[in-house]
ROPA-777751 format. One line per 5 residues: number of its first residue (from 1); their letters; for each residue x, y, z of N, C-alpha, C. Coordinates in steps of 0.001 Angstrom, whole numbers, plus 524288, in hexadecimal, padded with zeros to 5 digits. Example, Ala and Ser with C-alpha at 12.3 -4.5 7.8 and 13.67 -1.06 7.14 Angstrom:
1) AS) 83386 7E9C6 81E78 8300C 7EE6C 81E78 83390 7F31C 81E78; 83232 7F736 81BA8 83566 7FBDC 81BE4 83264 8001E 81EBE $
This chain:
1) XXXXX) 66E6E 458F3 36AEA 66BF4 457F4 365DF 66609 45836 3667B; 6637A 45AB5 362AC 65DC7 45B44 362B1 65BA3 458A7 35DCA; 6576B 455B2 35E62 654EE 45342 359D8 652F5 45783 35626; 653C2 456F0 350FD 6523E 45B14 34D46 64C81 45CA0 34DB1; 648EE 458C5 34E7F 64366 45A0F 34EA9 641F1 45D55 3536D $
6) XXXXX) 64536 45D24 35790 64426 46052 35C29 64644 465DF 35B99; 64A3F 46694 35862 64C85 46BC5 35797 649C9 46ECF 3533B; 64756 46C07 34FA2 644FB 46E90 34B0F 640F8 472C4 34C73; 63D79 471F9 3505E 6399B 47619 35185 63C03 47B4D 35316; 640E9 47B5C 354B7 64365 48037 3567F 64652 48305 3521B $
11) XXXXX) 6466B 4809E 34D6D 64900 4831B 348F4 6451E 486AC 34645; 64671 48BB6 345D0 642E0 48F7D 3436F 6432C 48F33 33D80; 640CA 492CE 33AF3 64088 492DE 33536 645F0 4931A 332C6; 6461B 491A9 32DAB 64AED 491DE 32A9D 64F3A 48E87 32D08; 64EED 4897D 32BFB 652B6 485DD 32E3F 65836 48704 32C34 $
16) XXXXX) 65BC4 487F4 32FC3 66142 488B0 32E7B 66464 4876D 3335D; 66985 487B5 332F7 66CDC 4863D 33760 66BDB 489A5 33C2D; 66B22 48EB6 33B3E 66A40 49241 33FA8 6650C 4910B 3425B; 660EF 4901E 33F38 65BD4 48EE0 3417E 65BF9 489A2 34454; 65ED4 485D6 34223 65F5B 480BE 344BC 66223 48144 349F6 $
21) XXXXX) 6665C 4844C 34A12 66948 48508 34EE6 665F4 487C2 35303; 662FF 48BA9 35150 65F99 48E6E 354F3 65B60 48AC8 35711; 65929 4878D 353A8 65529 483D3 3554D 6573E 47FCA 35919; 65C11 47DFC 3583A 65E7A 47A2F 35BCA 65F67 47C8E 3612E; 6613B 48177 36139 6621E 48416 3663E 65CFB 484CA 3692B $
26) XXXXX) 658E0 4861B 36651 653C5 486C2 368C8 651BC 48187 36ACF; 65276 47D4D 367AF 65081 47822 36942 65341 47620 36E20; 6585E 476BF 36E5B 65B45 4748B 372C6 65A48 47779 377DD; 6580E 47C36 37779 656F4 47F37 37C36 651B8 47DBE 37EA0; 64E93 47A8C 37BD6 64976 47906 37DE4 64A26 47524 38259 $
31) XXXXX) 64761 475E5 386BE 64819 4725E 38B3D 64629 46CD8 38A3E; 64287 46C22 3868E 64062 466E6 3858B 64303 46436 380E2; 6471C 46695 37EC2 649B4 4645C 37A30 64C4D 45F2F 37B98; 64BDB 45B4B 37806 64E69 4563D 378C3 6531E 455F0 3751E; 65769 4540C 3772B 65C3F 453BE 37432 65D91 44E0F 37300 $
36) XXXXX) 660B3 44D47 36EF4 66246 4480F 36D3A 667CC 44701 36F2F; 6687C 44327 372AB 66DC4 441F8 37486 6712F 43FE1 37018; 6761E 44114 37045 679C7 43F2D 36C4D 67B13 43978 36D7A; 67AA4 43621 36984 67BB4 4308F 36A32 68197 42F92 36A36; 68314 42B8D 36D14 6887B 429CA 36CED 68958 4269F 367F4 $
41) XXXXX) 68E4D 42591 366C2 68F85 42272 36218 68D2C 41CFE 36291; 68D58 41AAD 3673E 68B2B 41578 3680D 6853F 4157F 3675C; 68299 41996 3694D 67CEB 419FB 368AC 67B6C 41AA9 362F4; 67E89 41DAA 3600E 67D72 41E6B 35A86 67E2D 4195A 35789; 68218 41636 358FC 682F4 4112C 35667 67E66 40D79 35780 $
46) XXXXX) 67C68 40D75 35C5D 677FA 40A22 35DB7 67319 40BC6 35ABD; 67250 410E3 35A20 66DD5 412D3 3572B 66E4F 4115F 3516A; 67313 41157 34F65 673FF 40FB4 349FE 67286 409F7 34944; 67358 406CD 34D50 671F2 40147 34D11 66C19 4009E 34C3A; 668F1 403AF 34F09 66346 40372 34E5F 661AD 4055A 348F7 $
51) XXXXX) 66451 4096A 34708 66313 40B7E 341DD 6643E 4077D 33DA1; 66896 404B5 33E28 669EC 4009F 33A64 665D5 3FC49 33A88; 66413 3FAE1 33F40 6600A 3F6D7 33FC4 65B02 3F87D 33D07; 65973 3FD69 33DBE 654AC 3FF5D 33B3B 6551E 3FF2A 3354C; 659AA 400B1 33343 65A71 400A0 32D96 65A4F 3FB15 32B74 $
56) XXXXX) 65CAD 3F760 32E26 65CAF 3F1F3 32C5E 65729 3EFB2 32C61; 65418 3F0FD 3305C 64EAF 3EF2D 33096 64B97 3F14A 32BEF; 64C67 3F643 32AB2 649B0 3F8A1 3263B 64B61 3F60B 32122; 65068 3F4E8 32098 6524F 3F245 31BDC 64FF9 3ECD2 31B52; 64F8F 3EA09 31FBA 64D47 3E4C5 31F90 64789 3E4F7 31E00 $
61) XXXXX) 644A9 3E8BA 32020 63F21 3E93F 31EC1 63E79 3EA8C 31903; 641C7 3EE19 3170B 64186 3EF93 31187 642A8 3EAE8 30E06; 6469E 3E7CC 30F5B 64802 3E345 30C36 643C0 3DF23 30C75; 64186 3DE43 31114 63D53 3DA68 3119D 6389B 3DBE8 30E4B; 63740 3E0EB 30E35 632E1 3E2B1 30AF7 6340E 3E1FF 3052E $
66) XXXXX) 638EE 3E2F9 303AB 63A6E 3E245 2FE32 63A10 3DC83 2FC9F; 63BDA 3D8FE 3000C 63B94 3D360 2FEE6 635EF 3D1A8 2FE4E; 63288 3D36C 301C2 62CFD 3D20C 30166 62A99 3D3FE 2FC4C; 62C02 3D8EF 2FAE7 629D4 3DB1E 2F61B 62B8F 3D81E 2F14A; 63094 3D6CB 2F0F0 63282 3D3C6 2EC78 6300C 3CE59 2EC59 $
71) XXXXX) 62F7D 3CBEB 2F0EB 62D38 3C6A7 2F126 6278D 3C6A6 2EF64; 624A6 3CAB0 2F0D9 61F2A 3CB04 2EF40 61E9B 3CB5C 2E958; 6226F 3CDC1 2E6C4 62233 3CE31 2E119 622A1 3C8DC 2DE70; 624DE 3C50C 2E13C 62547 3BFBC 2DF24 62147 3BC0F 2E19F; 61D79 3BE52 2E45C 6194B 3BB29 2E699 61AB4 3B852 2EB91 $
76) XXXXX) 61EDD 3B9F3 2EE35 6207B 3B773 2F318 61FB1 3BB65 2F77C; 61CBB 3B9E8 2FB75 61BA1 3BD71 2FFD0 61CAA 3BAA7 304F8; 61CE9 3BDB8 30923 61DED 3BB8E 30E53 61AF5 3BEC4 31257; 61A50 3BC93 316FB 617A0 3BF4C 31B33 61AC8 3C40D 31CEF; 6182A 3C7A2 31FA1 61AC3 3CC51 3217C 61EBB 3CAF0 325AD $
81) XXXXX) 622AD 3CE48 32631 62699 3CD85 32A3F 62BE8 3CC36 32804; 62FF7 3CE41 32A80 6354A 3CD47 328B3 636CF 3C78F 3293D; 6344B 3C4C8 32CD5 635A6 3BF4B 32DAA 6346E 3BBF0 328E1; 63101 3BDD0 32572 62F6C 3BAB9 320E3 632C6 3BBD1 31C10; 6364A 3BF9E 31C5B 6398E 3C0DC 317D4 63D37 3BC63 31666 $
86) XXXXX) 64019 3B9F6 31A12 64366 3B578 31895 6404C 3B0FF 3162C; 63B95 3AFFA 31839 63848 3ABD9 315FF 6368D 3AD45 3107D; 6356B 3B23F 30FA3 633E0 3B40B 30A72 6384D 3B33E 3068D; 63D19 3B47F 30821 6419B 3B3D0 304A7 64294 3AE0B 30376; 641AD 3AAA3 3074A 64240 3A506 3065A 63E2A 3A312 3027E $
91) XXXXX) 63967 3A4FB 302EF 63546 3A36B 2FF47 63682 3A542 2F9C4; 638A3 3A9FA 2F955 63A03 3ABFB 2F426 63E4E 3A8AB 2F1B5; 6421C 3A722 2F4EB 6466C 3A3F3 2F2E7 6447F 39EA2 2F0F0; 64072 39C8E 2F386 63E62 39769 2F201 63A37 397C2 2EDC7; 63888 39C7A 2EC71 63465 39D31 2E88D 636C2 39D10 2E314 $
96) XXXXX) 6352F 39939 2E005 63749 398A9 2DAB9 63528 39C88 2D6DA; 630F4 39F51 2D83D 62EA3 3A30E 2D492 6316E 3A856 2D49D; 634B4 3A946 2D884 63789 3AE40 2D8D5 63C53 3ADF0 2D541; 63CFA 3B1AA 2D19F 6416B 3B189 2CDF1 646B1 3B15E 2D0B4; 64A8F 3AF68 2CDF0 64FC4 3AEC1 2D03D 6521B 3B406 2D1C9 $
101) XXXXX) 65162 3B80D 2CE81 6537B 3BD33 2CFC8 6511B 3BF4A 2D4D5; 64BF6 3BEA5 2D565 6495D 3C06F 2DA25 64B46 3BD57 2DEDD; 64C3B 3B837 2DE11 64E2F 3B4FD 2E256 6536E 3B71A 2E456; 656DA 3B880 2E0AA 65BF2 3BA9C 2E22E 65B64 3BFB6 2E53E; 657D9 3C30A 2E36A 65712 3C805 2E61C 654C1 3C739 2EB90 $
106) XXXXX) 6512C 3C387 2EBFF 64EEB 3C264 2F123 65315 3C041 2F4DD; 65692 3BCF5 2F2DF 65AAA 3BAD0 2F631 65E7C 3BF18 2F7EA; 65F68 3C2DF 2F471 662B8 3C74C 2F5E8 66028 3CA77 2FA46; 65B08 3CB2C 2F9D5 6583B 3CDF5 2FDF7 65818 3CAC8 302FF; 657DE 3C59D 30281 657EF 3C246 30726 65D19 3C2DD 30A12 $
111) XXXXX) 66163 3C328 3072F 6667C 3C3F2 309AD 666C1 3C94B 30C54; 664A3 3CD37 309B9 6649D 3D275 30C01 66149 3D296 310F0; 65CD4 3CFD8 310D5 6595A 3CFB0 3155B 65BFD 3CCEF 319F2; 65EA2 3C897 318DA 66161 3C5B8 31CF7 665CB 3C902 31F4E; 66870 3CC0C 31C04 66CA2 3CF6C 31DF1 66A76 3D3BA 32176 $
116) XXXXX) 665EE 3D5E2 32000 66376 3D9D4 3234E 661DF 3D780 32893; 65FCA 3D2C5 32881 65E49 3D027 32D58 66307 3CF71 330E9; 66776 3CDFC 32E85 66C33 3CD2C 3319D 66E0D 3D253 333FB; 66DEE 3D68C 330ED 66FAB 3DBA0 332E6 66C16 3DD92 33742; 666F7 3DCC7 336A3 66341 3DE76 33AA3 66430 3DB80 33FB7 $
121) XXXXX) 66503 3D666 33F4D 66612 3D344 343FB 66B17 3D509 346A4; 66F05 3D671 3438E 673FD 3D83C 345BF 67352 3DD65 348A4; 6705E 3E106 3464D 66F7D 3E61F 348C8 66C39 3E57A 34DC0; 6683D 3E224 34D85 664FB 3E14B 35222 66820 3DEE5 35696; 66BD2 3DB85 3554B 66F3D 3D94B 35956 67288 3DD8B 35BE2 $
126) XXXXX) 6745C 3E149 358B8 6776A 3E5A3 35ADB 67409 3E923 35E4F; 66F11 3E9F7 35CBB 66B83 3ED25 35FED 66A98 3EA8F 36538; 669B2 3E56C 36532 668CB 3E29C 36A15 66DAA 3E2B0 36D8B; 67242 3E252 36B1B 67719 3E29A 36E25 677B2 3E7FB 370A3; 67663 3EC1D 36DB5 67696 3F166 36FE0 672B5 3F1EB 37459 $
131) XXXXX) 66E0E 3EFB8 3739B 66A04 3F032 3779C 66B93 3ED75 37CAE; 66E1E 3E8EE 37C41 66FAE 3E610 380F3 6739D 3E91B 3843A; 6765A 3ECBE 381CA 67A35 3EFE7 38494 677FF 3F516 38683; 672E2 3F5E7 385AA 6705F 3FABF 38750 66C11 3F96C 38B34; 66CC8 3FB00 3900B 66926 3F98A 39435 663BC 3FBD9 39352 $
136) XXXXX) 6636A 400BD 39195 65E4E 40326 390B6 65B60 40079 38C45; 65E2C 3FF06 3882C 65BAC 3FC60 383CE 6598D 3F70C 3856A; 65C52 3F44E 388C5 65A82 3EF36 38AA1 65578 3EFCF 38DC5; 6550C 3F3FB 390DB 65045 3F4CF 393DD 64BAA 3F62B 39053; 64C99 3F932 38C37 64861 3FA8E 3889A 6469B 3F5D7 38572 $
141) XXXXX) 64A1E 3F231 3847B 648D7 3ED9D 3815D 644B0 3EA34 383F1; 643FC 3EABE 38911 6401D 3E79F 38BE4 63A93 3E960 38A9F; 639E0 3EE47 38924 634A8 3F04C 387F5 63272 3ED61 3833F; 62DB8 3EB23 383A4 62B6D 3E85B 37F2A 62AF9 3EBE0 37A61; 62CFB 3EA03 375FD 62C9D 3ECE9 37118 63152 3F042 36FDA $
146) XXXXX) 634DB 3F10D 37387 63965 3F45B 3727E 63D72 3F15E 36F56; 63F81 3ED1A 37175 64347 3E9E3 36EA2 648AC 3EC53 36E63; 64C7D 3E964 36C4B 651E8 3EB52 36C14 65288 3F042 368CF; 65013 3F05D 36426 6509C 3F4EB 360BE 64E07 3F9AF 36335; 64959 3F8F6 3655E 64691 3FD51 367C2 64976 3FF88 36C70 $
151) XXXXX) 64B7A 3FC1B 36FD7 64E47 3FDF9 37473 65357 400B6 372E5; 65604 3FEA2 36EF2 65AD8 40127 36D29 659AF 40686 36ADE; 6558B 406FC 367BE 65426 40C06 36574 652A4 40FFE 369A1; 64FBA 40E3D 36D93 64E27 411D5 371B6 652E5 41414 3748D; 656C4 410CC 37588 65B70 4129E 3783A 65EAD 4162A 374B9 $
156) XXXXX) 65F41 414AF 36FBC 662AB 41799 36C30 66061 41CD5 36A88; 65B2F 41CFA 369B5 658D0 421A2 3676E 65694 42567 36B7B; 655BB 4239E 3704A 653C4 4272C 3744F 65833 42ABB 37615; 657C0 42FD4 37568 65C1D 43357 376B1 65DB0 43301 37C6D; 659E3 43398 37FE9 65AC7 4332B 38590 6555F 432CA 38809 $
161) XXXXX) 653F9 42E4D 38A35 64EAE 42DA3 38C60 64D52 431BF 39073; 65137 433AE 39349 65039 43778 3976C 64E47 43CB0 39558; 64F04 43DB8 39040 64D3B 442A1 38DFF 6474B 442E4 38D9E; 644AC 43E64 38DBC 63F01 43E3F 38D33 63C86 43E30 392A0; 63874 44156 3934A 635FF 441E0 39866 63248 43D67 39998 $
166) XXXXX) 63074 43A99 3959D 62CBF 4365B 3967E 62D21 43272 39207; 62AA7 42DEE 392D9 62A78 42A09 38EBB 62754 42BE7 38A10; 6234A 42F0B 38B07 62027 4310C 386B6 62363 434B3 38344; 626B4 437E5 385B5 62A09 43B67 382AB 62DE0 43843 37F5B; 62FC2 433EB 38190 6334B 4308D 37E9C 63076 42E0F 37A04 $
171) XXXXX) 62B9B 42C2B 37ADA 62884 429E4 3769D 62741 42DFB 37272; 62660 432DB 37429 62556 4370F 3706B 62A2F 43839 36D31; 62EC9 437DA 36F8B 633B3 438B3 36CB7 6345B 43496 36872; 632A7 42FCD 3697A 632F6 42BAA 3658C 62ED3 42C65 3614E; 62A74 42F05 362A7 62644 42FDB 35EDB 621C0 42C21 35F7E $
176) XXXXX) 620F7 42A10 3643F 61CE2 42634 36537 61828 42874 36808; 617F8 42D93 368B9 6137C 4300A 36B46 61014 432BA 36727; 60AFE 4335A 3682A 60781 435AE 3643B 6086F 43B83 36387; 60745 43D5F 35ED9 60791 442FA 35DD1 60342 445BE 360D3; 60495 44A40 362DE 600E3 44D4E 365FC 5FF0C 451F5 362D0 $
181) XXXXX) 5F9ED 4521B 361A0 5F7A3 4567C 35EB9 5F39E 45950 36219; 5F485 45966 3672D 5F0B5 45B92 36ACE 5F093 46189 36A77; 5EBE4 463AA 36B34 5EB3E 46958 36B47 5E610 46A98 36DEF; 5E5DE 46EFC 3709F 5E10A 4709E 37323 5DF11 46CC4 3772F; 5E299 469E9 3799F 5E0F2 4662A 37D94 5DF09 46102 37B6D $
186) XXXXX) 5DEEF 46077 37631 5DD2D 45B9B 373C1 5E1EA 45841 37262; 5E1F0 45378 37447 5E657 44FEE 37372 5E5A0 44CFF 36E55; 5E953 44DA2 36AB9 5E935 44ADE 365B8 5EE7F 4483B 364F3; 5EE7E 44316 36518 5F342 44015 36465 5F305 43D30 35F3A; 5F757 43D62 35C4B 5F79B 43AC7 3573A 5FB02 435EF 3576A $
191) XXXXX) 5FD67 434A6 352EE 600F2 43039 352AA 60621 4317B 35543; 6098C 42D97 35599 60E9A 42E76 3581B 611B9 43273 354FB; 6152C 4353B 357A2 61801 4398B 35535 61C28 437BC 35154; 61E32 432EA 3520C 62272 430E4 34EC7 6273F 43464 34F0D; 627E3 43701 3536B 62CA1 43A1B 35445 630F9 4367A 3560E $
196) XXXXX) 6359F 4389B 356A3 639E5 43578 358AD 63C2B 431AA 354C0; 63EBC 42DAA 356CA 64196 429F9 35386 63DEB 425DC 3514C; 63DD2 42567 34C20 63A46 421C3 34990 63BA4 41C15 34ABA; 640BA 41ADA 34ACC 64261 41579 34BBB 640E4 413B1 35134; 64195 41711 3550A 64047 415B7 35A6D 63A67 414F7 35B09 $
201) XXXXX) 6375E 41862 358AD 631B0 417E4 358F6 62FD7 412E6 3563A; 6322D 411C3 351C4 6308D 40D28 34ECA 631C3 4081D 351AF; 6364B 407DA 35439 637BC 40300 356E6 6344E 4021F 35BB1; 63283 4064B 35E3F 62EFE 405AF 362B1 629A0 403CC 360F6; 6279E 40608 35CB3 6227E 40456 35ABB 622D0 3FEBE 358B2 $
206) XXXXX) 62720 3FD83 355F9 627D1 3F831 35402 62844 3F449 35877; 62AC2 3F5E0 35CC7 62B2D 3F26A 36143 62607 3F1CC 36420; 622C2 3F5CE 3640C 61DB0 3F57F 366AD 619DA 3F20A 363B8; 61A7C 3F19E 35E97 616C5 3EE9B 35B68 61687 3E8DA 35CEF; 61AEF 3E5FE 35D5C 61A88 3E086 35F08 6187E 3DFE9 36498 $
211) XXXXX) 61976 3E3CA 367FF 61745 3E391 36D4A 61154 3E3B7 36D02; 60F3E 3E700 36985 6098F 3E74E 368BD 60778 3E217 366B6; 60A1D 3DFDF 362D1 60858 3DAE3 36096 60865 3D695 364BB; 60C8B 3D667 367E7 60CE8 3D26B 36BFD 60893 3D321 37005; 6077E 3D7F7 3716D 60368 3D8FA 37549 5FE0F 3D753 37349 $
216) XXXXX) 5FD09 3D833 36E3F 5F7F5 3D6BE 36C00 5F763 3D0D9 36B90; 5FBB9 3CE2D 36A4C 5FB6B 3C874 369BA 5FB1B 3C5AF 36EFD; 5FE4A 3C76F 372B6 5FEA3 3C4AC 377AD 5FAB4 3C68F 37BB8; 5F8DB 3CB5D 37B0F 5F550 3CD84 37EF9 5F817 3CF5E 383DF; 5FD4E 3CF56 383D4 60061 3D10A 3884B 6025D 3D693 3874A $
221) XXXXX) 5FFF3 3DA42 389B4 60178 3DFB7 3890E 6002E 3E2A6 38E08; 602CA 3E6F7 38ED1 60198 3EA3B 3934E 5FC1F 3EC7C 392A8; 5F98A 3EDFF 396ED 5F44A 3F057 3966A 5F43F 3F50E 392D2; 5F86F 3F834 3930A 5F8A8 3FCCE 38F9E 5F8A3 3FB39 389E0; 5FBDF 3F769 3886B 5FC35 3F5BC 38300 5F73F 3F2F4 38149 $
226) XXXXX) 5F505 3EFB2 384A9 5F036 3ECF0 38350 5EBC7 3F0C6 38249; 5EB5D 3F4D6 3858D 5E73E 3F8BA 384CD 5E82F 3FBEA 37FE0; 5ED34 3FCFB 37EBF 5EE85 3FFF1 37A02 5ECF0 3FCF2 3751D; 5EDCF 3F7D6 37513 5EC92 3F4A6 3707A 5E6B7 3F436 36F83; 5E392 3F53A 37382 5DDE7 3F527 372B6 5DBF4 3FA2B 3702F $
231) XXXXX) 5DF25 3FE55 37075 5DD7A 40364 36E63 5E017 404E3 36944; 5E4DC 402ED 3685F 5E7ED 404B4 363EF 5E97B 40020 36071; 5EA21 40113 35B5D 5EC28 3FCFF 357DE 5F1D9 3FBCB 35925; 5F3CD 3F73C 35770 5F921 3F59E 358F8 5FD67 3F98A 35799; 5FD14 3FC15 3530F 60136 3FFB2 35188 60175 40474 3551F $
236) XXXXX) 5FCF4 40695 3567A 5FCE7 40B09 35A0F 5FE9C 40956 35F82; 5FD0F 4049A 360FF 5FEB4 40298 36619 6049B 401DF 3664E; 606FE 40053 361DB 60CAF 3FFA5 361BA 60F75 404D7 36282; 60D68 40905 3604A 60FC3 40E2F 36101 60F3D 40FEE 366B0; 60AA6 40F08 368FB 609DD 41075 36E74 60D75 40D47 37201 $
241) XXXXX) 60E2C 4084A 370B2 611A2 404FD 373C8 61753 406BD 37333; 618D3 40858 36E6E 61E1A 40A5F 36D93 61F08 40F45 370DE; 61AFE 4128C 3715E 61B4C 4172D 374B3 61C60 4158D 37A58; 61988 411B5 37C4A 61A55 40FDD 381A9 61FB5 40D69 38251; 62179 40A71 37E66 626A8 40814 37EAB 62ADD 40C48 37F18 $
246) XXXXX) 62A35 41092 37C1F 62E03 414DC 37C58 62E18 41756 381C0; 62986 417FB 38422 6294A 41A4A 38962 62BDF 416B8 38D69; 62AE0 411A6 38CF8 62D4D 40DF2 3909A 63339 40E13 38FEC; 63505 40E1F 38AF5 63AA1 40E44 389F2 63D1E 41321 38C45; 63A80 4179C 38BBC 63CA0 41C72 38E05 63D17 41BF3 393E6 $
251) XXXXX) 6390D 419C6 39664 63923 41929 39C14 63DB0 415AD 39DCA; 63E95 41174 39AEC 642DC 40DF1 39C59 6482A 41080 39B82; 648B3 4138A 39752 64DAB 4161E 39645 64EE7 41A40 39A5E; 64AE3 41D09 39C36 64BBB 4213A 39FFB 64C85 41F1F 3A57F; 64957 41B49 3A703 64951 41976 3AC6D 64D2B 4150A 3AD73 $
256) XXXXX) 64EAF 41222 3A95C 6520D 40DA2 3AA33 64F24 408E8 3AC37; 649DE 4091A 3AC17 646BF 404BC 3ADF1 64683 40068 3A9D0; 64421 3FC11 3AB39 64393 3F78E 3A7C5 63DDA 3F68A 3A6B0; 63C94 3F54F 3A1E9 63727 3F453 3A073 63531 3EF59 3A30D; 6306A 3EF99 3A520 62E03 3EB0C 3A79A 62882 3EA77 3A57C $
261) XXXXX) 62756 3E600 3A336 62235 3E4FC 3A0F2 61EF6 3E1C5 3A4B7; 619DB 3E2AE 3A4AE 61657 3DF8C 3A7D5 61610 3DA0A 3A59F; 6152D 3D64A 3A8F3 614D9 3D0D4 3A74E 61053 3D00A 3A395; 6118D 3CDDB 39EEE 60D7A 3CCA9 39B1A 60BF7 3D127 397A7; 60E56 3D5B4 39849 60CFA 3DA30 39516 61100 3DB16 390E1 $
266) XXXXX) 60F39 3DD09 38C55 612C6 3DE32 38810 615D7 3E327 3892A; 61332 3E72F 38B25 615D6 3EC1F 38C53 612E6 3EED1 390A7; 615A4 3F08A 39492 61313 3F333 398EC 613A7 3F90A 39885; 617EA 3FADB 39633 618C0 40070 395EA 61ADE 402C1 39AE8; 61D8A 3FFAD 39E14 61FBC 401CD 3A2E6 62532 3FFAA 3A3B2 $
271) XX) 62835 40272 3A6BD 62D7D 400BE 3A807 62DE8 4003E 3ADEB; 6314D 3FCD6 3AF91 631F0 3FC0A 3B52C 6379F 3FB28 3B673 $
């Protein structure tokens, strides 16, 4: 199997079945072509578990935003964060100025929100159970910022770590390396390519963000991360850290080694 975006450059004009077949034959004959391994039924079921988790998280965020918007229309507001939604609903229930019809609708949304929370907790428990039975995922979970969801996604979505020649190539496959616009010997690097799997890239950047916040608050960071934070804003530093996390994860998946952090450091970027 070949990813469609890798076969497309070999398809000539006038897209049709014959041109597609010719393009596929040309693509598969390239020595540097990367192929997509076929997943087993068990691997596909595990990947479906992550997809369900992502959808439930999106539904919860959408509902939380709707509750905040409706509450603001009645002059009731709350601090940012999902943790404040239950408190907001309790305040609305105790507020005598909110009409009875609105109270009923808010309580219906409160039940829906609680049901989503229960489903998310159930799915996350299943993800952790799957991870405990996967030795490679347990080793990736040790990397700061990866977490159960990140380690599970890396194992499920990485076709075969051995196909990549380096950690940088693996990070480029995820879309965490800068665009290269170099010409005439002049190096011009842009923003990240955003190639590859969006969910995998997003979970790595999201996992790197709290690591950045912890490093800034505690002052405990590797020399590389500390120097990076002096030059770059936190958001750019989180993307760079996600790139390093992806490289470390690739190294652990290929070598079978275990991540080892220096004493007192948030992230060292090395495996041992």
